[in-house]
All heavy atoms as an XYZ file, in Angstrom:
768
protein
N      -3.865    -20.613     -2.885
C      -2.860    -19.567     -2.853
C      -3.047    -18.656     -4.062
O      -3.241    -19.121     -5.174
C      -1.476    -20.190     -2.883
C      -0.363    -19.186     -2.895
S       1.212    -19.996     -2.632
C       2.005    -19.588     -4.133
N      -2.999    -17.341     -3.839
C      -3.147    -16.376     -4.925
C      -1.840    -16.238     -5.688
O      -0.782    -16.046     -5.103
C      -3.578    -15.014     -4.375
C      -3.553    -13.942     -5.432
C      -4.489    -13.954     -6.460
C      -2.590    -12.959     -5.433
C      -4.458    -13.007     -7.447
C      -2.556    -11.989     -6.413
C      -3.497    -12.020     -7.430
O      -3.466    -11.076     -8.409
N      -1.919    -16.372     -6.991
C      -0.759    -16.189     -7.848
C      -1.073    -15.033     -8.783
O      -1.993    -15.131     -9.596
C      -0.453    -17.467     -8.659
C      -0.214    -18.638     -7.714
C       0.726    -17.238     -9.599
C      -0.157    -19.983     -8.391
N      -0.358    -13.891     -8.657
C      -0.658    -12.733     -9.502
C      -0.665    -13.099    -10.978
O       0.226    -13.770    -11.458
C       0.468    -11.750     -9.188
C       0.959    -12.154     -7.845
C       0.770    -13.652     -7.772
N      -1.707    -12.671    -11.661
C      -1.799    -12.896    -13.085
C      -2.420    -14.220    -13.480
O      -2.789    -14.420    -14.622
N      -2.546    -15.172    -12.538
C      -3.101    -16.473    -12.890
C      -4.600    -16.385    -13.153
O      -5.088    -16.890    -14.145
C      -2.813    -17.498    -11.810
C      -3.304    -18.888    -12.203
C      -2.809    -19.964    -11.295
C      -3.295    -21.304    -11.811
N      -2.930    -22.378    -10.933
N      -5.344    -15.760    -12.241
C      -6.782    -15.672    -12.393
C      -7.248    -14.265    -12.728
O      -8.296    -14.083    -13.304
C      -7.492    -16.157    -11.134
C      -7.122    -17.569    -10.764
C      -6.587    -17.863     -9.525
C      -7.271    -18.605    -11.674
C      -6.233    -19.160     -9.197
C      -6.909    -19.893    -11.352
C      -6.404    -20.172    -10.119
O      -6.056    -21.446     -9.790
N      -6.478    -13.284    -12.353
C      -6.779    -11.896    -12.687
C      -5.626    -11.380    -13.531
O      -4.528    -11.202    -13.013
C      -6.902    -11.033    -11.426
S      -8.399    -11.322    -10.492
N      -5.862    -11.170    -14.831
C      -4.766    -10.659    -15.664
C      -4.198     -9.377    -15.072
O      -4.936     -8.519    -14.592
C      -5.437    -10.395    -17.007
C      -6.665    -11.247    -16.988
C      -7.097    -11.338    -15.552
N      -2.889     -9.244    -15.108
C      -2.226     -8.107    -14.490
C      -2.714     -6.775    -15.053
O      -2.749     -5.790    -14.355
C      -0.708     -8.218    -14.626
C      -0.113     -9.399    -13.845
S      -0.605     -9.481    -12.114
C       0.305     -8.127    -11.446
N      -3.132     -6.726    -16.324
C      -3.591     -5.458    -16.888
C      -4.916     -5.017    -16.264
O      -5.320     -3.886    -16.411
C      -3.699     -5.536    -18.415
C      -4.801     -6.414    -18.912
N      -4.671     -7.780    -19.015
C      -6.051     -6.105    -19.316
C      -5.791     -8.287    -19.467
N      -6.652     -7.297    -19.666
N      -5.601     -5.920    -15.544
C      -6.831     -5.546    -14.858
C      -6.553     -5.024    -13.454
O      -7.451     -4.553    -12.772
C      -7.795     -6.728    -14.785
C      -8.313     -7.236    -16.128
C      -9.220     -8.430    -15.921
C      -9.036     -6.128    -16.882
N      -5.317     -5.130    -13.005
C      -4.918     -4.651    -11.685
C      -3.984     -3.458    -11.891
O      -2.776     -3.589    -11.877
C      -4.203     -5.751    -10.884
C      -5.006     -7.023    -10.646
C      -4.118     -8.090    -10.024
C      -6.212     -6.746     -9.772
N      -4.532     -2.273    -12.118
C      -3.692     -1.129    -12.466
C      -2.736     -0.732    -11.347
O      -3.035     -0.885    -10.178
C      -4.700     -0.011    -12.722
C      -5.910     -0.412    -11.948
C      -5.934     -1.921    -11.947
N      -1.581     -0.243    -11.755
C      -0.600      0.266    -10.797
C      -0.996      1.697    -10.447
O      -0.945      2.576    -11.289
C       0.794      0.222    -11.390
N      -1.416      1.903     -9.223
C      -1.823      3.237     -8.791
C      -1.228      3.529     -7.432
O      -0.872      2.624     -6.695
C      -3.367      3.363     -8.706
C      -3.990      3.226    -10.076
C      -3.955      2.350     -7.747
N      -1.125      4.776     -7.100
C      -0.682      5.177     -5.776
C      -1.930      5.312     -4.913
O      -2.590      6.332     -4.921
C       0.086      6.495     -5.831
C       0.604      6.894     -4.470
O       0.185      6.360     -3.441
N       1.497      7.845     -4.448
N      -2.265      4.241     -4.182
C      -3.491      4.284     -3.383
C      -3.294      5.029     -2.070
O      -4.261      5.386     -1.423
C      -4.051      2.874     -3.100
C      -3.139      2.093     -2.168
C      -4.325      2.144     -4.389
C      -3.782      0.891     -1.571
N      -2.065      5.269     -1.684
C      -1.843      5.909     -0.391
C      -2.266      7.368     -0.351
O      -2.865      7.811      0.619
C      -0.385      5.792      0.026
C       0.032      4.436      0.554
C       1.496      4.472      0.973
C      -0.826      3.997      1.701
N      -1.954      8.131     -1.379
C      -2.245      9.570     -1.335
C      -3.713      9.861     -1.059
O      -4.031     10.569     -0.102
C      -1.772     10.246     -2.607
N      -4.661      9.325     -1.835
C      -6.065      9.635     -1.527
C      -6.516      9.063     -0.187
O      -7.338      9.669      0.502
C      -6.847      9.022     -2.681
C      -5.906      8.164     -3.429
C      -4.517      8.574     -3.061
N      -5.978      7.912      0.188
C      -6.364      7.327      1.473
C      -5.896      8.177      2.647
O      -6.608      8.362      3.622
C      -5.801      5.912      1.614
C      -6.508      4.834      0.825
C      -5.744      3.520      0.925
C      -7.930      4.657      1.303
N      -4.680      8.689      2.558
C      -4.146      9.505      3.646
C      -4.987     10.761      3.824
O      -5.374     11.128      4.927
C      -2.674      9.886      3.387
C      -1.799      8.641      3.450
C      -2.199     10.927      4.401
C      -0.389      8.863      2.948
N      -5.287     11.431      2.720
C      -6.029     12.686      2.799
C      -7.484     12.485      3.221
O      -8.061     13.315      3.891
C      -5.970     13.438      1.469
C      -4.621     14.040      1.217
C      -3.729     13.460      0.334
C      -4.215     15.191      1.892
C      -2.479     14.010      0.112
C      -2.969     15.748      1.688
C      -2.112     15.153      0.794
O      -0.868     15.698      0.591
N      -8.096     11.363      2.821
C      -9.521     11.183      3.095
C      -9.803     10.372      4.350
O     -10.916     10.395      4.849
C     -10.204     10.526      1.903
O      -9.691      9.217      1.712
N      -8.822      9.660      4.868
C      -9.105      8.748      5.974
C      -7.874      8.550      6.855
O      -7.372      7.440      6.961
C      -9.556      7.410      5.389
C     -10.648      6.790      6.198
O     -10.892      7.165      7.328
N     -11.300      5.812      5.624
N      -7.420      9.588      7.479
C      -6.181      9.529      8.273
C      -6.247      8.494      9.389
O      -5.224      7.940      9.778
C      -5.861     10.899      8.844
N      -7.443      8.189      9.905
C      -7.539      7.223     11.004
C      -7.121      5.820     10.565
O      -6.783      4.989     11.399
C      -8.950      7.203     11.599
C      -9.998      6.758     10.603
O      -9.853      6.956      9.398
N     -11.067      6.189     11.094
N      -7.091      5.532      9.267
C      -6.590      4.241      8.788
C      -5.109      4.074      9.102
O      -4.613      2.965      9.184
C      -6.756      4.122      7.270
C      -8.110      3.767      6.715
C      -8.072      3.811      5.193
C      -8.564      2.413      7.195
N      -4.432      5.193      9.264
C      -2.982      5.169      9.417
C      -2.534      5.352     10.859
O      -1.441      5.836     11.117
C      -2.353      6.206      8.486
C      -2.607      5.889      7.045
C      -3.712      6.412      6.396
C      -1.779      5.028      6.367
C      -3.970      6.096      5.072
C      -2.029      4.700      5.044
C      -3.125      5.233      4.403
N      -3.384      4.956     11.799
C      -3.009      5.008     13.215
C      -1.743      4.180     13.398
O      -1.602      3.108     12.828
C      -4.132      4.462     14.081
N      -0.818      4.690     14.157
C       0.449      3.991     14.372
C       1.589      4.563     13.546
O       2.741      4.344     13.851
N       1.249      5.296     12.480
C       2.274      5.967     11.702
C       2.456      7.375     12.264
O       1.499      8.048     12.608
C       1.882      6.075     10.227
C       2.038      4.789      9.457
C       0.936      4.033      9.130
C       3.290      4.348      9.064
C       1.066      2.851      8.414
C       3.440      3.172      8.348
C       2.322      2.422      8.019
N       3.708      7.811     12.354
C       4.018      9.161     12.794
C       3.811     10.107     11.622
O       4.323      9.853     10.535
C       5.489      9.234     13.257
O       5.652      8.354     14.357
C       5.874     10.638     13.666
N       3.061     11.166     11.826
C       2.892     12.213     10.810
C       2.692     11.624      9.416
O       3.609     11.599      8.595
C       4.118     13.135     10.826
C       3.951     14.348      9.922
O       2.820     14.611      9.460
O       4.961     15.022      9.680
N       1.469     11.116      9.103
C       1.227     10.447      7.825
C       1.637     11.250      6.597
O       1.971     10.674      5.579
C      -0.287     10.205      7.829
C      -0.657     10.148      9.253
C       0.277     11.115      9.942
N       1.638     12.569      6.669
C       2.031     13.375      5.517
C       3.494     13.783      5.560
O       4.001     14.399      4.629
C       1.142     14.622      5.418
C      -0.345     14.315      5.215
C      -1.146     15.606      5.255
C      -0.573     13.564      3.926
N       4.196     13.422      6.629
C       5.615     13.770      6.766
C       6.503     12.767      6.059
O       6.050     11.797      5.477
N       7.796     13.011      6.132
C       8.756     12.107      5.511
C       9.849     11.760      6.511
O      10.168     12.553      7.392
C       9.341     12.720      4.258
C      10.063     14.025      4.501
C      10.604     14.643      3.253
N       9.504     15.202      2.482
C       9.657     15.927      1.403
N      10.853     16.200      0.965
N       8.636     16.401      0.749
N      10.404     10.578      6.346
C      11.452     10.108      7.249
C      12.788     10.784      6.958
O      13.507     11.165      7.867
C      11.577      8.597      7.117
S      12.860      7.881      8.143
N      13.109     10.950      5.691
C      14.392     11.541      5.305
C      14.259     13.060      5.276
O      13.419     13.602      4.583
C      14.797     11.021      3.923
C      16.218     11.286      3.474
C      17.218     10.598      4.396
C      16.398     10.812      2.048
N      15.084     13.740      6.064
C      15.011     15.204      6.150
C      16.385     15.822      5.915
O      17.405     15.209      6.185
C      14.483     15.620      7.515
C      13.081     15.119      7.782
C      12.613     15.520      9.158
N      11.353     14.907      9.471
C      10.165     15.460      9.247
N      10.089     16.646      8.696
N       9.057     14.838      9.572
N      16.354     17.031      5.463
C      17.600     17.758      5.226
C      17.930     18.570      6.467
O      17.117     19.315      6.988
C      17.444     18.672      4.013
C      18.749     19.185      3.486
C      18.561     19.842      2.142
C      19.912     20.202      1.578
N      19.811     20.782      0.250
N      19.139     18.398      6.956
C      19.634     19.149      8.110
C      20.843     19.935      7.613
O      21.959     19.419      7.571
C      19.999     18.180      9.241
C      20.433     18.914     10.504
O      20.309     20.149     10.558
O      20.897     18.230     11.435
N      20.600     21.163      7.192
C      21.662     21.937      6.557
C      21.941     21.347      5.191
O      21.054     21.238      4.361
N      23.148     20.882      4.986
C      23.499     20.263      3.704
C      23.546     18.739      3.799
O      23.963     18.069      2.866
C      24.845     20.797      3.219
O      25.853     20.460      4.158
N      23.112     18.203      4.950
C      23.177     16.767      5.191
C      21.772     16.172      5.234
O      20.870     16.729      5.856
C      23.903     16.485      6.533
C      23.942     15.003      6.834
C      25.300     17.070      6.513
N      21.578     15.021      4.570
C      20.311     14.292      4.673
C      20.388     13.351      5.860
O      21.369     12.626      6.025
C      20.054     13.499      3.390
C      19.716     14.309      2.160
C      19.591     13.411      0.944
C      18.432     15.091      2.373
N      19.358     13.374      6.692
C      19.320     12.506      7.867
C      18.023     11.726      7.878
O      16.955     12.277      7.634
C      19.425     13.331      9.153
C      20.771     13.968      9.348
C      20.882     14.592     10.713
C      22.284     15.158     10.906
N      22.465     15.725     12.227
N      18.138     10.437      8.181
C      16.959      9.581      8.287
C      16.394      9.684      9.692
O      17.122      9.941     10.659
C      17.330      8.138      7.977
N      15.104      9.476      9.791
C      14.461      9.484     11.103
C      14.951      8.282     11.914
O      15.527      7.343     11.368
C      12.944      9.438     10.938
S      12.365      7.990     10.045
N      14.712      8.312     13.202
C      15.178      7.237     14.082
C      14.444      5.919     13.819
O      15.025      4.854     13.964
C      15.010      7.650     15.542
N      13.160      5.991     13.438
C      12.401      4.769     13.222
C      11.581      4.840     11.932
O      10.423      5.246     11.946
C      11.489      4.476     14.414
C      10.910      3.086     14.348
O      11.078      2.371     13.367
N      10.209      2.704     15.391
N      12.136      4.415     10.799
C      11.430      4.471      9.522
C      10.132      3.660      9.509
O       9.261      3.917      8.700
C      12.429      3.896      8.518
C      13.750      3.978      9.171
C      13.508      3.935     10.650
N      10.004      2.694     10.416
C       8.786      1.879     10.464
C       7.569      2.687     10.909
O       6.441      2.225     10.785
C       8.976      0.671     11.387
C      10.040     -0.325     10.943
C      10.196     -1.425     11.983
C       9.701     -0.906      9.587
N       7.783      3.893     11.408
C       6.682      4.740     11.849
C       6.254      5.752     10.795
O       5.349      6.535     11.021
C       7.076      5.481     13.126
C       7.290      4.565     14.313
C       7.717      5.321     15.559
O       7.891      6.559     15.502
O       7.880      4.660     16.595
N       6.904      5.735      9.636
C       6.613      6.718      8.584
C       6.055      6.040      7.345
O       6.416      4.917      7.014
C       7.879      7.502      8.213
C       8.219      8.541      9.241
C       8.901      8.204     10.404
C       7.829      9.857      9.073
C       9.191      9.147     11.365
C       8.119     10.817     10.030
C       8.792     10.454     11.169
O       9.074     11.397     12.120
N       5.213      6.759      6.624
C       4.669      6.278      5.364
C       5.619      6.621      4.228
O       5.887      5.810      3.360
C       3.271      6.887      5.114
C       2.293      6.322      6.145
C       2.802      6.633      3.688
C       0.934      6.969      6.123
N       6.139      7.831      4.240
C       6.995      8.285      3.152
C       8.453      8.314      3.586
O       8.786      8.818      4.656
C       6.578      9.685      2.697
O       7.440     10.136      1.678
N       9.305      7.783      2.734
C      10.732      7.812      3.005
C      11.303      9.196      2.703
O      11.936      9.817      3.531
C      11.438      6.736      2.174
C      12.915      6.753      2.314
C      13.825      7.088      1.369
C      13.668      6.454      3.489
N      15.093      7.008      1.873
C      15.034      6.626      3.185
C      13.339      6.071      4.777
C      16.046      6.414      4.101
C      14.348      5.862      5.696
C      15.685      6.028      5.366
N      11.014      9.697      1.493
C      11.619     10.953      1.054
C      10.618     11.909      0.406
O      11.003     12.850     -0.260
C      12.755     10.658      0.072
C      12.287      9.841     -1.124
O      11.079      9.588     -1.259
O      13.148      9.450     -1.929
N       9.339     11.659      0.592
C       8.317     12.485     -0.040
C       7.849     11.923     -1.361
O       6.855     12.366     -1.915
N       8.558     10.925     -1.870
C       8.199     10.280     -3.139
C       8.019      8.777     -2.945
O       7.040      8.198     -3.393
C       9.285     10.530     -4.219
C       8.959      9.777     -5.503
C       9.455     12.013     -4.476
N       8.962      8.155     -2.277
C       8.971      6.700     -2.115
C       8.380      6.293     -0.771
O       8.643      6.943      0.241
C      10.408      6.183     -2.236
C      11.029      6.532     -3.537
N      11.803      7.660     -3.695
C      10.960      5.938     -4.750
C      12.201      7.736     -4.961
N      11.700      6.714     -5.616
N       7.624      5.208     -0.779
C       7.033      4.704      0.459
C       8.068      3.902      1.243
O       8.950      3.285      0.668
C       5.836      3.805      0.152
C       4.759      4.524     -0.591
N       4.140      4.002     -1.678
C       4.205      5.738     -0.403
C       3.247      4.851     -2.138
N       3.269      5.917     -1.375
N       7.903      3.885      2.552
C       8.782      3.076      3.404
C       8.357      1.617      3.311
O       7.274      1.292      2.816
C       8.697      3.527      4.869
O       7.349      3.348      5.312
C       9.145      4.965      5.058
N       9.191      0.750      3.818
C       8.863     -0.673      3.865
C       7.575     -0.888      4.652
O       6.720     -1.692      4.263
C      10.017     -1.455      4.503
C       9.754     -2.938      4.602
C      10.898     -3.688      5.265
O      11.961     -3.091      5.520
O      10.714     -4.880      5.523
N       7.412     -0.170      5.746
C       6.203     -0.303      6.561
C       4.952      0.081      5.775
O       3.917     -0.584      5.862
C       6.320      0.549      7.820
N       5.041      1.140      4.986
C       3.898      1.559      4.166
C       3.594      0.523      3.096
O       2.428      0.202      2.841
C       4.173      2.917      3.531
N       4.626     -0.009      2.468
C       4.407     -1.036      1.449
C       3.749     -2.274      2.046
O       2.864     -2.868      1.427
C       5.722     -1.405      0.764
C       6.227     -0.299     -0.134
O       5.443      0.471     -0.687
N       7.531     -0.203     -0.284
N       4.163     -2.661      3.240
C       3.535     -3.811      3.907
C       2.084     -3.504      4.245
O       1.205     -4.355      4.123
C       4.309     -4.188      5.173
C       5.609     -4.895      4.876
C       6.337     -5.266      6.157
C       7.628     -5.976      5.833
N       8.363     -6.378      7.026
N       1.802     -2.274      4.687
C       0.437     -1.856      5.006
C      -0.436     -1.967      3.760
O      -1.526     -2.525      3.798
C       0.433     -0.430      5.547
C      -0.907      0.030      5.993
C      -1.386     -0.001      7.271
C      -1.946      0.601      5.193
N      -2.669      0.506      7.294
C      -3.027      0.881      6.033
C      -2.063      0.891      3.843
C      -4.215      1.432      5.565
C      -3.249      1.429      3.368
C      -4.309      1.700      4.227
N       0.063     -1.441      2.644
C      -0.691     -1.479      1.389
C      -0.948     -2.928      0.974
O      -2.088     -3.300      0.673
C       0.055     -0.729      0.264
C      -0.583     -0.992     -1.093
C       0.096      0.756      0.556
N       0.088     -3.747      0.965
C      -0.067     -5.139      0.538
C      -1.075     -5.881      1.404
O      -1.960     -6.573      0.877
C       1.289     -5.847      0.574
N      -0.984     -5.725      2.708
C      -1.908     -6.463      3.579
C      -3.345     -5.981      3.410
O      -4.279     -6.774      3.432
C      -1.475     -6.380      5.040
O      -1.661     -5.082      5.544
N      -3.534     -4.676      3.192
C      -4.889     -4.151      3.020
C      -5.471     -4.470      1.650
O      -6.689     -4.572      1.498
C      -4.923     -2.652      3.319
C      -4.902     -2.367      4.782
N      -3.770     -2.525      5.548
C      -5.875     -1.963      5.631
C      -4.046     -2.221      6.800
N      -5.311     -1.880      6.879
N      -4.633     -4.626      0.645
C      -5.129     -5.095     -0.650
C      -5.496     -6.571     -0.529
O      -6.553     -6.996     -0.985
C      -4.078     -4.879     -1.758
C      -3.955     -3.391     -2.067
C      -4.453     -5.661     -3.017
C      -2.817     -3.052     -3.021
N      -4.639     -7.355      0.111
C      -4.895     -8.785      0.240
C      -6.153     -9.072      1.042
O      -6.926     -9.957      0.689
C      -3.696     -9.487      0.880
C      -2.517     -9.565     -0.045
C      -1.272    -10.099      0.632
O      -1.165    -10.094      1.857
N      -0.323    -10.542     -0.166
N      -6.385     -8.320      2.133
C      -7.565     -8.612      2.954
C      -8.820     -7.870      2.489
O      -9.888     -8.047      3.041
C      -7.298     -8.367      4.439
C      -7.103     -6.904      4.815
O      -7.431     -6.008      4.012
O      -6.620     -6.657      5.937
N      -8.690     -7.026      1.463
C      -9.844     -6.342      0.905
C     -10.254     -5.077      1.626
O     -11.259     -4.456      1.283
N      -9.478     -4.640      2.603
C      -9.856     -3.477      3.415
C      -9.944     -2.185      2.611
O     -10.688     -1.293      2.983
C      -8.874     -3.305      4.580
N      -9.201     -2.068      1.524
C      -9.219     -0.832      0.747
C      -9.944     -0.984     -0.585
O      -9.853     -0.118     -1.445
C      -7.791     -0.282      0.511
C      -7.153      0.152      1.811
C      -6.923     -1.297     -0.221
N     -10.659     -2.076     -0.760
C     -11.413     -2.245     -2.000
C     -12.891     -1.981     -1.752
O     -13.365     -1.997     -0.623
C     -11.214     -3.654     -2.561
O     -11.670     -4.625     -1.654
N     -13.607     -1.716     -2.822
C     -15.045     -1.478     -2.710
C     -15.737     -2.305     -3.783
O     -15.506     -2.068     -4.960
C     -15.352      0.004     -2.874
N     -16.526     -3.273     -3.393
C     -16.815     -3.685     -2.022
C     -15.608     -4.393     -1.397
O     -14.732     -4.863     -2.106
C     -17.977     -4.664     -2.192
C     -17.811     -5.230     -3.559
C     -17.205     -4.124     -4.387
N     -15.608     -4.447     -0.079
C     -14.485     -5.044      0.644
C     -14.426     -6.546      0.313
O     -15.226     -7.321      0.798
C     -14.630     -4.813      2.133
C     -14.522     -3.346      2.497
C     -14.457     -3.143      3.981
C     -14.406     -1.705      4.388
N     -13.511     -0.851      3.698
N     -13.457     -6.887     -0.543
C     -13.326     -8.269     -1.008
C     -11.864     -8.672     -0.975
O     -11.042     -8.059     -1.673
C     -13.842     -8.395     -2.460
O     -15.157     -7.862     -2.534
C     -13.846     -9.832     -2.917
N     -11.519     -9.681     -0.184
C     -10.121    -10.128     -0.167
C      -9.735    -10.706     -1.522
O     -10.580    -11.200     -2.271
C     -10.091    -11.205      0.916
C     -11.473    -11.409      1.379
C     -12.364    -10.437      0.710
N      -8.454    -10.659     -1.854
C      -7.989    -11.187     -3.134
C      -8.364    -12.654     -3.307
O      -8.636    -13.088     -4.422
C      -6.473    -11.026     -3.265
C      -5.976     -9.659     -3.675
C      -4.463     -9.658     -3.781
C      -6.585     -9.203     -4.980
N      -8.375    -13.410     -2.231
C      -8.718    -14.823     -2.348
C     -10.146    -15.014     -2.843
O     -10.469    -16.029     -3.434
C      -8.552    -15.553     -1.003
O      -9.329    -14.867     -0.010
C      -7.094    -15.601     -0.576
N     -10.996    -14.020     -2.626
C     -12.371    -14.076     -3.113
C     -12.513    -13.380     -4.462
O     -13.356    -13.752     -5.274
C     -13.321    -13.412     -2.111
C     -13.377    -14.110     -0.774
C     -13.954    -15.505     -0.863
O     -14.943    -15.698     -1.604
O     -13.397    -16.410     -0.216
N     -11.732    -12.354     -4.705
C     -11.851    -11.566     -5.929
C     -11.219    -12.259     -7.128
O     -11.696    -12.128     -8.245
C     -11.214    -10.194     -5.739
N     -10.153    -12.972     -6.897
C      -9.414    -13.614     -7.988
C      -9.484    -15.116     -7.824
O      -8.693    -15.717     -7.113
C      -7.960    -13.142     -7.983
S      -7.801    -11.388     -8.294
N     -10.461    -15.704     -8.475
C     -10.603    -17.152     -8.433
C     -10.968    -17.649     -9.817
O     -11.484    -16.888    -10.635
C     -11.609    -17.566     -7.382
C     -12.931    -16.907     -7.512
C     -13.836    -17.269     -6.378
N     -14.944    -16.319     -6.428
C     -15.835    -16.184     -5.509
N     -15.785    -16.926     -4.452
N     -16.795    -15.324     -5.645
N     -10.759    -18.928    -10.083
C     -11.041    -19.443    -11.423
C     -12.521    -19.289    -11.771
O     -13.393    -19.440    -10.915
C     -10.672    -20.909    -11.319
C      -9.903    -21.066    -10.058
C     -10.252    -19.920     -9.167
N     -12.744    -18.972    -13.018
C     -14.101    -18.912    -13.523
C     -14.476    -20.312    -13.981
O     -13.668    -20.997    -14.615
C     -14.203    -17.915    -14.706
C     -15.588    -17.893    -15.303
C     -13.764    -16.539    -14.253
N     -15.666    -20.749    -13.650
C     -16.111    -22.073    -14.011
C     -15.900    -22.322    -15.504
O     -16.296    -21.516    -16.341
C     -17.595    -22.226    -13.648
O     -18.044    -23.500    -14.029
N     -15.241    -23.419    -15.825
C     -15.013    -23.789    -17.216
C     -13.762    -23.180    -17.823
O     -13.456    -23.449    -18.982
N     -13.042    -22.347    -17.059
C     -11.838    -21.737    -17.633
C     -10.695    -22.753    -17.633
O     -10.643    -23.635    -16.796
C     -11.431    -20.487    -16.860
O     -11.021    -20.834    -15.564
N      -9.816    -22.614    -18.579
C      -8.664    -23.525    -18.692
C      -7.400    -22.701    -18.622
O      -7.093    -21.949    -19.517
C      -8.708    -24.252    -20.025
C      -9.887    -25.147    -20.172
N     -11.173    -24.739    -19.973
C      -9.962    -26.452    -20.492
C     -11.998    -25.729    -20.187
N     -11.291    -26.774    -20.511
N      -6.655    -22.825    -17.561
C      -5.381    -22.115    -17.421
C      -4.344    -23.077    -16.941
O      -4.492    -23.831    -16.104
C      -5.522    -20.937    -16.448
C      -6.229    -19.832    -17.142
C      -5.595    -18.561    -16.690
N      -6.185    -17.489    -17.414
C      -5.556    -16.427    -17.783
N      -4.317    -16.270    -17.490
N      -6.133    -15.474    -18.438
């Protein structure tokens, strides 16, 4: 089981917004999402209205990702689909021979 920080120090796993470059360079990765560059929360006059199905959107309000987008990111990081070379976390973060933790 992968435990964040146990084998890969957290400072080696930078916090980045991986969605923006992925959306612009590879829209076909986001099949199933409605309007990958759109947002679920929209202004209707002076009222904010949420879309009918937030699970179909990547962006909640143009800044924050939806739960569906966060799950997409987590699963693709875990399975290595968005890393180069494609390496799942279970392969990328493992004990180094002789290490003591």
